[in-house]
DRENKE-806791 format. One record per residue (C-alpha): residue in three letters; x negated, z, y. Coordinates in pm, whole numbers, padded with zeros to 5 digits, always signed. Example, Ala and Ser with C-alpha at 12.3 -4.5 7.8 and 13.67 -1.06 7.14 Angstrom:
Ala-01230+00780-00450Ser-01367+00714-00106
This chain:
Met+05110-02465+01343Ala+05162-02137+01159Pro+05389-01863+01294Gly+05248-01650+01573Gly+05035-01929+01718Glu+04781-01922+01436Trp+04614-02228+01293Gly+04553-02090+00944Gly+04250-01883+01043Tyr+04174-01560+01225Gly+04349-01637+01556Ser+04490-01902+01787Arg+04305-02218+01881Met+04353-02584+01954Pro+04222-02854+01716Gly+03853-02925+01768Glu+03779-02605+01961Lys+03485-02388+01855Phe+03452-02014+01904His+03099-01883+01964Phe+03020-01513+01921Glu+02723-01284+01866Tyr+02695-01022+01594Ser+02393-00793+01576Gly+02169-01040+01753Val+02276-01338+01539Leu+02487-01619+01684Phe+02784-01766+01499Val+03027-02048+01573Ala+03370-02043+01406Asp+03649-02298+01389Glu+03897-02025+01483Arg+03915-01771+01765Leu+03861-01409+01660Ala+04102-01178+01838Gly+03929-00894+02021Val+03579-01041+01984Arg+03378-01142+02290Glu+03299-01511+02323Ala+02931-01600+02362Leu+02754-01898+02511Pro+02714-02195+02274Ser+02387-02228+02085Glu+02250-02497+01855Gln+02096-02216+01646Ala+02435-02062+01561Ile+02545-02021+01199Ser+02859-02227+01142Ile+03174-02069+00993Arg+03435-02303+00846Ser+03775-02221+00699Lys+03729-02433+00388Ser+03752-02326+00028Pro+03402-02357-00126Ser+03365-02620-00400Ile+03236-02382-00668Pro+03327-02364-01038Trp+03434-01998-01012Thr+03571-01985-01365Asp+03231-02085-01506Leu+03039-01815-01322Val+02964-01474-01462Met+02964-01253-01154Lys+02839-00897-01158Gly+03046-00740-00883Asp+03159-00944-00585Leu+02841-01142-00515Cys+02600-01372-00691Arg+02363-01666-00635His+02471-02018-00722Glu+02243-02318-00670Gly+02045-02133-00404Ala+02348-02019-00206Leu+02499-01673-00170Ile+02860-01669-00287Gly+03113-01389-00288Arg+03477-01314-00348Ser+03713-01037-00248Glu+04007-01045-00486Gly+04331-01130-00311Glu+04156-01202+00019Ala+03874-01454+00038Arg+03592-01647-00127Phe+03283-01757+00061Arg+02961-01955+00024Phe+02654-01925+00249Asp+02372-02179+00222Gly+02155-02042+00501Ala+02312-02248+00777Glu+02687-02254+00715Ile+02953-02017+00580Glu+03250-02173+00402Ile+03548-01939+00359Gly+03858-01995+00152Trp+04131-01752+00261Thr+04414-01631+00041Glu+04747-01758+00168Gly+04949-01499+00355Leu+04653-01283+00464Thr+04716-01158+00819Ala+04494-01265+01107Thr+04389-00903+01162Arg+04283-00864+00801Arg+04098-01199+00799Thr+03898-01093+01103Gln+03818-00759+00940Val+03704-00924+00614Leu+03481-01163+00808Leu+03324-00901+01036Asp+03298-00608+00794Trp+03234-00777+00459Ile+03113-01137+00478Ile+02885-01123+00783Pro+02715-00793+00683Tyr+02603-00956+00358Ile+02484-01261+00552Leu+02273-01032+00773Ser+02138-00855+00466Asp+02050-01195+00323Arg+01847-01255+00641Gly+01637-00942+00580Gln+01817-00681+00790His+01902-00333+00659Val+02281-00300+00681Leu+02466+00026+00623His+02837+00100+00585Ala+02838+00312+00900Thr+02957+00341+01258Ala+02717+00398+01546Val+02715+00533+01901Glu+02450+00562+02170Ile+02380+00924+02266Ala+02100+01026+02504Gly+01957+00675+02492Ala+01931+00662+02112Ala+02149+00516+01837Trp+02316+00759+01598Gly+02506+00643+01293Phe+02781+00802+01085Cys+02741+00682+00727Gly+02960+00754+00427Arg+03235+00634+00202Ser+03576+00535+00336Gly+03794+00825+00443Leu+03519+01063+00557Gly+03581+01002+00927Lys+03310+00757+01038Ser+03526+00570+01287Thr+03706+00884+01401Leu+03377+01055+01491Ala+03236+00746+01661Val+03547+00682+01872Ala+03570+01053+01960Cys+03210+01032+02087Ala+03294+00713+02276Gln+03585+00892+02442Arg+03322+01125+02589Gly+03147+00829+02750His+02888+00749+02481Leu+02867+00375+02418Leu+03003+00253+02086Leu+02747+00037+01905Ala+02919-00051+01580Asp+03225+00022+01372Asp+03181+00008+00995Thr+02861-00200+01001Phe+02530-00048+01113Val+02252-00307+01137Leu+01885-00209+01157Asp+01600-00447+01226Glu+01329-00498+00964Glu+01113-00216+01109Gln+01413+00024+01104Ser+01343+00109+01468Thr+01632-00064+01642Val+02009-00075+01589Trp+02192-00392+01690Pro+02543-00381+01836Ser+02809-00545+01625His+03150-00669+01742Pro+03318-00482+02032Thr+03612-00346+01835Ala+03693-00031+01640Arg+03973+00037+01392Leu+04152+00367+01337Lys+04428+00485+01105Ser+04746+00596+01277Asp+04678+00972+01256Ser+04325+00936+01394Leu+04447+00698+01662Arg+04697+00954+01791Ala+04452+01244+01771Val+04157+01069+01936Thr+04315+00828+02184Glu+04676+00951+02216Lys+04788+00595+02148Ala+05055+00501+01894Ser+04994+00256+01610Asp+05172-00079+01599Gly+05363+00022+01285Ser+05215-00256+01070Gly+05051-00013+00827Glu+04709-00164+00903Lys+04441+00010+01107Thr+04488-00038+01480Val+04219-00239+01658Ile+04075-00086+01975Gly+03893-00326+02206Asp+03666-00305+02508Glu+03965-00257+02737Asp+03990+00099+02599Leu+03633+00188+02505Ala+03286+00119+02641Phe+03072-00080+02398Ala+02697-00134+02402Asp+02590-00498+02444His+02220-00435+02384Pro+02002-00314+02094Val+01921+00058+02099Gly+01633+00251+01945Leu+01724+00447+01634Gly+01785+00818+01677Gly+01912+00895+01329Val+02182+00858+01068Phe+02432+01129+00977Leu+02519+01111+00607Leu+02876+01242+00584Leu+02941+01473+00290Asp+03237+01667+00154Asp+03233+02025+00283Ala+03456+02240+00502Glu+03175+02422+00684Phe+02980+02259+00966Glu+02614+02200+00888Ile+02344+01951+00985Ala+02043+01954+00754Pro+01758+01715+00668Ala+01836+01468+00393Ala+01619+01482+00083Ala+01507+01240-00187Ser+01813+01347-00388Asp+02029+01184-00116Ile+01878+00837-00168Pro+02148+00731-00422Thr+02424+00837-00179Leu+02267+00641+00104Leu+02209+00344-00124Glu+02578+00342-00220Gln+02657+00283+00149Thr+02415-00009+00185Tyr+02514-00376+00169Val+02312-00473-00138Leu+02252-00834-00240Pro+02220-00959-00598Gly+01872-01025-00733His+01595-00857-00540Gly+01836-00700-00292Ile+01858-00370-00478Ala+01480-00316-00456Ala+01479-00383-00080Ala+01779-00156-00024Leu+01624+00123-00231Asp+01298+00096-00039Gly+01480+00093+00294Ser+01688+00401+00204Ala+01380+00591+00088Arg+01185+00505+00404Leu+01465+00620+00632Ile+01480+00958+00457Glu+01103+00999+00436Arg+01077+00940+00812Gly+01324+01219+00880Arg+01585+00981+01019Val+01871+01084+00790His+02062+01411+00827Arg+02328+01554+00599Leu+02641+01626+00801Cys+02912+01852+00664Tyr+03206+01930+00890Pro+03571+02042+00876Arg+03787+01730+00883Thr+04075+01870+01083Phe+04180+01728+01417Asp+04204+02079+01564Glu+03828+02119+01523Leu+03726+01762+01607Ser+03633+01840+01968Ser+03405+02125+01860Val+03245+01907+01593Val+03171+01632+01846Asp+03023+01891+02086Arg+02777+02004+01818Ile+02687+01651+01713Val+02616+01548+02072Ala+02411+01863+02132Phe+02206+01788+01819Ala+02147+01429+01931His+02028+01543+02273Ala+01791+01797+02116Asn+01650+01546+01867Lys+01612+01221+02059Asp+01334+01102+01828Gly+01565+01143+01529Ser+01372+01413+01343Leu+01440+01785+01314
């Protein structure tokens, strides 16, 4: 057995045990326990996850980006971390030796599974989400713009956290599914928002349902805040010119995936569900920013201005 009680996967287990969990309405069964993730009841319909390096001639493939199709299966690789293959029923993952259990869980939940959900026809954004006034509100944008910080700050006010880093809409774009009940914050955000100290590992600290209240049910879409660089607070309707920015934050599959993602991004904006959010990213003003976001959500429960 590996140091720390691990069995070469995401967390501790005994040989032969299976770990069942739900992610955005889809059931999975893994051969390793995922730390911080709620266990679900077993189901014969669950997608299997195995820690096994896929038998694929990687050197013979010409991959555009991190994903491609090979013999009908979706395959992907994250350099220095993992390679995976999904055939519609099973995910095979080959992990890079030495990758920490925390990082393996993060790669699975925030990279591999989102693409699997996209492959199943769901619209998946790189975004966090909270439930405010009975509606789901997402914070979407590139890394470093404060998605998790805003979501956890809202959750500290009693609003249920729906998702961290992966925002999953159903095919009609009317409902947001909860993802895994964890959130991750950098050390400075962790101190500012929760007054907790980081573990000193240099990785983001995982916050579980012992510290925050998470939604365990799908919630109707209120809207999506598209985070942009600006020091002045402003919420304004997104326009057609924002489609490329929103598309950049969508989990896009090779092949016909780009067309579906483009159509989904355009429909969200046309329906008035996307709002440009500029705000000062200083911790001194975070409380005021959250106040204004919550007030906007309460005043616009149907998601449109």
